[in-house]
C-alpha positions in Angstrom: 6.2 66.0 36.5 2.7 67.0 37.0 0.2 67.2 34.2 -0.4 70.8 32.8 -3.9 72.3 33.3 -4.1 71.9 29.5 -3.8 68.2 29.7 -6.6 68.0 32.4 -8.8 70.1 30.0 -7.9 67.9 27.1 -8.6 64.6 29.1 -11.9 66.0 30.5 -12.9 66.8 26.9 -11.9 63.4 25.7 -13.9 61.9 28.6 -17.0 63.9 27.6 -16.5 62.8 23.9 -16.3 59.2 24.9 -19.2 59.3 27.2 -21.4 61.2 24.6 -20.4 58.6 21.9 -20.9 55.7 24.3 -17.4 54.5 23.8 -16.6 51.4 26.1 -13.0 50.8 25.1 -10.6 52.8 23.0 -7.0 51.6 22.3 -4.3 53.2 20.2 -1.0 51.7 20.4 1.2 48.5 19.8 -0.4 45.2 20.2 0.6 41.9 21.8 -1.1 38.7 22.2 -1.5 39.4 26.0 -2.8 42.8 25.6 -5.3 41.6 23.0 -6.5 39.0 25.3 -6.7 41.2 28.5 -8.7 43.8 26.7 -11.0 41.2 25.1 -11.7 39.6 28.7 -12.5 42.9 30.0 -14.8 43.7 27.2 -16.6 40.3 27.5 -17.1 40.7 31.3 -18.5 44.2 30.8 -21.0 43.2 28.0 -22.0 40.1 30.0 -22.7 42.1 33.0 -24.7 44.8 31.1 -26.9 42.7 28.8 -29.1 39.5 29.1 -27.5 38.2 25.8 -24.6 36.0 26.2 -24.5 35.5 22.5 -24.1 39.2 21.8 -21.2 39.2 24.4 -19.4 36.3 22.7 -20.1 37.8 19.1 -18.6 41.3 20.2 -15.7 39.5 21.8 -14.9 37.2 18.9 -15.2 40.1 16.3 -12.8 42.2 18.5 -10.4 39.4 18.9 -10.4 38.5 14.9 -9.9 42.2 14.0 -7.2 42.7 16.7 -5.2 39.6 15.7 -5.4 40.4 11.9 -3.9 43.8 12.7 -1.1 42.1 14.7 -0.4 39.4 12.3 -0.4 41.9 9.3 2.0 44.1 11.0 4.3 41.2 11.9 4.3 39.9 8.3 5.0 43.2 6.9 7.9 43.8 9.5 6.4 47.1 10.6 7.8 48.8 13.5 6.2 51.7 15.5 4.3 53.8 14.5 3.0 51.5 11.6 2.8 48.6 13.9 0.1 50.1 15.9 -3.6 49.4 16.1 -6.6 51.8 16.7 -9.6 49.9 18.2 -12.8 51.5 19.4 -15.8 49.6 20.8 -18.9 51.6 21.4 -22.6 50.8 22.4 -25.4 52.3 20.2 -28.6 53.7 21.7 -30.5 50.8 20.3 -28.6 48.2 22.3 -26.0 47.3 19.5 -22.2 47.3 19.7 -19.9 48.8 17.1 -16.3 47.4 16.8 -14.2 49.5 14.9 -10.5 48.7 14.1 -7.8 50.3 12.0 -4.1 50.0 11.1 -1.5 51.1 8.5 -1.5 48.8 5.4 0.2 48.8 1.9 -2.2 50.9 -0.2 -2.6 47.8 -2.5 -3.4 45.5 0.4 -5.9 48.1 1.6 -7.6 48.3 -1.7 -7.9 44.5 -2.0 -9.6 44.6 1.5 -12.0 47.2 0.6 -13.0 45.2 -2.5 -13.4 42.0 -0.4 -15.4 43.8 2.2 -17.4 45.5 -0.4 -18.4 42.2 -1.9 -19.3 40.7 1.6 -21.4 43.8 2.3 -23.7 42.9 -0.6 -24.3 39.4 0.6 -27.3 38.4 2.9 -27.1 36.1 5.8 -27.6 32.9 3.8 -25.0 33.9 1.1 -22.6 34.6 4.0 -23.3 31.3 5.5 -22.8 29.3 2.1 -19.6 31.2 1.5 -18.4 30.4 5.0 -19.1 26.6 4.5 -17.3 26.7 1.0 -14.3 28.4 2.6 -14.1 25.9 5.4 -14.0 23.1 2.8 -11.1 24.7 1.0 -7.8 22.8 1.5 -5.3 24.7 3.5 -2.2 25.5 1.7 0.8 25.3 4.0 2.5 28.7 4.3 -0.2 30.6 2.5 -1.4 33.8 3.8 -4.8 33.4 5.5 -5.6 37.1 5.8 -9.2 38.3 4.8 -10.6 34.8 4.5 -12.7 32.8 6.9 -12.4 35.2 9.9 -13.6 38.2 7.9 -16.5 36.1 6.6 -17.3 35.1 10.2 -17.1 38.9 11.2 -19.6 39.5 8.5 -21.9 36.7 9.5 -22.0 38.0 13.1 -22.7 41.8 12.0 -26.2 42.9 12.3 -25.7 45.2 9.3 -23.2 45.2 6.4 -19.5 45.7 7.2 -18.2 49.2 6.6 -14.6 50.1 5.7 -12.6 53.1 4.6 -9.0 53.5 3.3 -7.2 56.8 3.9 -4.1 57.5 1.8 -0.8 58.0 3.6 2.7 58.7 2.4 5.0 56.1 0.9 2.5 53.8 -0.7 0.7 53.2 2.6 -2.8 53.9 3.9 -4.9 53.7 7.1 -7.5 50.9 6.7 -10.6 50.9 9.0 -13.3 48.2 9.3 -16.4 48.5 11.3 -18.9 45.9 12.4 -22.3 46.4 14.2 -23.1 43.4 16.4 
């Protein structure tokens, strides 16, 4: 079945919006290890080809991977099925040469509130404090079977960010919320 004229207009409008906002990658849907990896490789190759900074490309790549894997692991741990098991990821380039990695997913309201609290605390720390916290977290003994969410990886994302992490939590039905995190690299 051929797309309708309305679909073409909508897609053209979406393209214009993506171009105006300098969006490199936008994904909304179920995630898999393979999909996360393939998008990550394409992202890294694009950034490497368009910037002189290999370190920026690696930081954007690692932040994207960390956020995407956290979403995938959380959805699996909660036994979510679609549409709750999906991720929304947007990677854009700013006019001043930074990259913004934003990711969001459905969470339990209480889990989302805990994340907002954790990210708000990290956002108040400077680079030196984040480095110290990261090293302290590295030294902590691993408890077998314990949840590792919002720990070392989140601190590492905060360390790679050129400005404080931002997040939001939008309430949904049935005790759930949509959690969004944004890192500028």
